[in-house]
C-alpha positions in Angstrom: -16.8 -27.1 -78.0 -20.4 -28.1 -78.4 -19.6 -31.4 -80.3 -17.0 -32.5 -77.4 -19.6 -31.6 -74.8 -22.2 -33.4 -76.1 -20.1 -36.7 -76.8 -19.2 -36.1 -72.7 -23.3 -36.1 -72.4 -23.7 -39.2 -74.2 -20.9 -40.9 -72.3 -22.5 -39.9 -69.0 -25.8 -41.8 -70.1 -24.0 -44.8 -70.8 -22.1 -44.6 -67.4 -25.0 -44.1 -65.4 -27.5 -46.3 -67.2 -27.1 -49.8 -68.0 -30.2 -49.8 -70.3 -28.2 -47.6 -72.7 -26.4 -49.9 -75.0 -24.7 -47.6 -77.6 -24.0 -44.3 -78.3 -26.6 -45.0 -81.3 -28.9 -45.7 -78.6 -28.4 -42.9 -76.5 -28.6 -40.1 -79.8 -31.9 -41.8 -80.9 -33.8 -43.0 -78.2 -33.1 -40.6 -75.2 -35.5 -37.8 -74.7 -33.1 -36.4 -72.3 -30.2 -36.3 -74.2 -32.5 -34.7 -77.1 -34.1 -32.0 -74.2 -30.3 -31.5 -73.9 -29.3 -31.0 -77.5 -32.0 -28.2 -77.7 -30.7 -26.6 -74.5 -27.3 -26.3 -75.7 -28.5 -24.3 -78.5 -31.1 -22.6 -77.2 -28.7 -21.2 -74.2 -26.1 -20.0 -76.9 -28.8 -17.8 -78.3 -29.7 -16.9 -75.3 -26.4 -15.8 -74.5 -26.2 -13.6 -77.5 -29.6 -11.5 -76.8 -31.5 -13.6 -79.3 -34.3 -14.2 -76.6 -37.0 -15.0 -78.7 -35.7 -17.9 -80.7 -33.7 -19.2 -77.7 -37.4 -19.5 -76.2 -39.0 -20.9 -79.1 -36.8 -23.7 -79.3 -36.7 -24.5 -75.6 -40.3 -24.3 -76.0 -40.6 -26.8 -79.3 -38.0 -29.2 -76.8 -40.7 -29.3 -74.1 -43.1 -30.4 -76.9 -41.0 -33.4 -78.3 -39.3 -34.5 -75.3 -41.8 -33.7 -72.2 -38.9 -31.5 -70.1 -38.8 -27.8 -69.9 -35.6 -26.2 -69.2 -35.2 -22.5 -69.6 -32.3 -21.3 -72.2 -31.1 -18.7 -69.3 -30.7 -22.1 -66.9 -26.6 -23.0 -66.3 -25.9 -26.5 -66.9 -22.5 -28.0 -66.5 -20.9 -31.1 -68.1 -21.8 -35.0 -68.4 -25.6 -34.0 -67.5 -28.0 -36.8 -67.5 -32.3 -36.6 -67.4 -33.2 -40.4 -67.1 -36.7 -41.0 -68.3 -37.4 -37.3 -68.0 -40.9 -36.8 -68.6 -42.2 -33.6 -66.5 -38.9 -32.4 -65.6 -38.8 -28.5 -65.5 -35.6 -26.4 -64.9 -36.1 -22.7 -64.1 -34.4 -19.4 -65.6 -31.8 -19.0 -62.8 -31.2 -22.6 -62.0 -27.5 -23.5 -61.9 -26.2 -27.1 -62.5 -23.0 -28.5 -61.7 -20.9 -31.2 -63.4 -22.0 -35.1 -63.1 -25.5 -34.0 -62.0 -28.5 -36.7 -62.5 -32.1 -35.8 -62.5 -35.2 -38.1 -62.7 -38.5 -37.8 -64.0 -40.7 -35.3 -62.5 -38.1 -33.2 -61.1 -38.9 -29.5 -60.6 -36.0 -26.9 -59.8 -38.3 -24.1 -59.2 -38.8 -20.5 -58.1 -40.6 -19.2 -55.3 -40.6 -15.6 -55.8 -41.8 -13.3 -58.8 -39.1 -11.1 -58.3 -36.0 -10.7 -60.4 -32.7 -11.9 -59.9 -31.7 -15.5 -58.5 -34.8 -17.6 -57.6 -34.0 -20.9 -58.6 -32.0 -23.7 -57.1 -27.9 -24.1 -57.6 -26.9 -27.9 -57.6 -23.1 -28.7 -56.9 -20.9 -31.3 -58.5 -22.4 -34.9 -58.4 -25.8 -34.2 -57.2 -28.6 -36.9 -57.8 -32.2 -35.9 -57.6 -35.0 -38.6 -57.5 -37.9 -39.0 -59.1 -40.9 -36.5 -58.3 -38.6 -34.3 -56.3 -39.1 -30.7 -56.1 -36.1 -28.3 -55.4 -37.6 -24.7 -54.4 -36.2 -21.3 -53.9 -32.5 -20.0 -54.2 -31.0 -22.4 -52.2 -27.7 -24.7 -52.5 -27.5 -28.2 -52.8 -24.1 -29.3 -52.0 -21.9 -31.6 -53.7 -22.5 -35.1 -53.7 -26.0 -34.7 -52.4 -28.7 -37.1 -52.8 -32.5 -35.8 -53.1 -35.0 -38.9 -52.5 -37.9 -39.3 -54.5 -41.1 -37.1 -54.0 -38.9 -34.8 -51.5 -39.3 -31.5 -51.1 -36.3 -29.5 -50.8 -37.1 -25.9 -49.2 -33.5 -25.2 -47.6 -29.7 -25.6 -48.3 -28.6 -29.0 -48.5 -24.9 -30.0 -47.0 -22.4 -31.6 -49.0 -22.9 -35.5 -49.5 -26.1 -35.7 -47.5 -29.3 -37.4 -48.2 -32.5 -35.7 -48.0 -36.0 -37.5 -47.6 -39.6 -36.4 -46.9 -41.9 -33.4 -47.0 -40.3 -30.9 -46.1 -36.8 -32.7 -46.9 -34.8 -33.8 -43.8 -31.2 -35.1 -43.8 -31.1 -38.6 -43.2 -27.8 -40.2 -44.4 -24.1 -38.9 -43.8 -21.8 -38.3 -46.7 -21.1 -41.2 -48.8 -17.9 -41.9 -50.9 -18.0 -39.8 -54.1 -16.3 -41.2 -57.1 -14.5 -43.8 -58.7 -13.3 -44.4 -62.0 -15.5 -46.5 -64.6 -13.3 -49.3 -65.8 -14.7 -49.0 -69.4 -15.2 -45.1 -70.2 -12.4 -44.0 -67.6 -15.3 -41.5 -66.2 -15.8 -40.3 -63.0 -18.9 -41.9 -61.2 -20.2 -42.4 -57.6 -19.0 -45.4 -55.8 -22.4 -46.1 -54.5 -24.3 -44.5 -57.3 -28.0 -43.9 -55.9 -30.6 -44.7 -58.4 -33.8 -42.0 -57.6 -31.6 -40.1 -55.1 -31.5 -43.0 -52.1 -29.3 -45.8 -51.0 -30.0 -49.3 -51.9 -32.1 -50.9 -48.8 -33.6 -49.6 -46.2 -33.8 -45.6 -46.1 -34.9 -44.4 -42.7 -37.9 -42.1 -43.0 -37.3 -39.2 -40.3 -41.1 -39.0 -39.6 -41.6 -43.0 -39.5 -38.5 -42.6 -37.2 -39.5 -40.0 -34.8 -43.3 -41.7 -34.5 -41.6 -44.9 -33.8 -39.7 -43.4 -30.8 -42.6 -41.6 -29.7 -44.5 -44.9 -29.6 -41.7 -46.1 -27.5 -41.6 -43.3 -25.1 -45.7 -44.0 -24.5 -45.1 -47.8 -24.1 -42.6 -47.2 -21.4 -44.4 -44.3 -19.4 -47.0 -46.6 -19.6 -45.3 -49.4 -17.8 -43.9 -47.0 -15.5 -47.4 -45.7 -14.6 -48.8 -49.2 -14.2 -45.7 -50.2 -11.6 -46.3 -46.9 -9.5 -49.9 -48.0 -9.3 -48.9 -51.2 -8.0 -46.7 -49.9 -5.5 -49.1 -47.3 -4.5 -52.0 -50.3 -3.9 -49.6 -52.3 -2.0 -48.7 -49.2 0.3 -52.4 -48.3 0.9 -53.0 -52.3 1.4 -50.3 -52.2 4.0 -51.7 -48.7 5.6 -55.0 -50.2 5.8 -53.7 -53.6 7.4 -52.0 -51.7 10.0 -55.1 -49.3 10.8 -57.0 -52.9 11.3 -54.4 -54.3 14.0 -55.1 -51.8 16.6 -58.9 -52.2 16.6 -58.6 -56.3 17.0 -56.4 -55.9 19.8 -58.9 -53.7 21.6 -61.5 -56.2 21.2 
């Protein structure tokens, strides 16, 4: 069972990373896969109640790969950590199938109390480099978290989140297709680093642009009213001058 799971993890790398040339390449050259192998072992020990050795193995994996995965976390099938350095996955984090994380991602907790403290990522989620997903929130199926985003609230299915704090900027994309070589399900428009190819609207920049447009429109309206008022005052002055000329 574990061997089949690891083979699926290897195939997931081949599907989602064009730099991966073969299974041997993945097995010997990908720290994300190495960290996942250590995790699968430590998680099994954690489930058996052998907590000390489970934590020791996860600590060894952190030292060797730069990726910290708590053995208590729950991770599904075909999980892929690309590059990986600095990734942190907390104890109560739950990760579905076909999820992709890039370097510097934190699935962290915001509470010192026991119980559920870390995020839940549904199937097909992509989390971009440096993103922080914090607290016992839910990231919906097929969602995208942009690079360096800070997510503090639940994310709906298929939505792309960017910014600090993260805001939705893109509707639900098409979710899956079949890769011709491997037959594995992959996103139709795979979003490297959690963002679409091309321009990605920034909600803060968009709000600033809208505010600038409103200020410009208000200035034009004020200038128009000032000109109209000046014409009215000039007309009134001319009207007052006319009777005095007639008397003279």
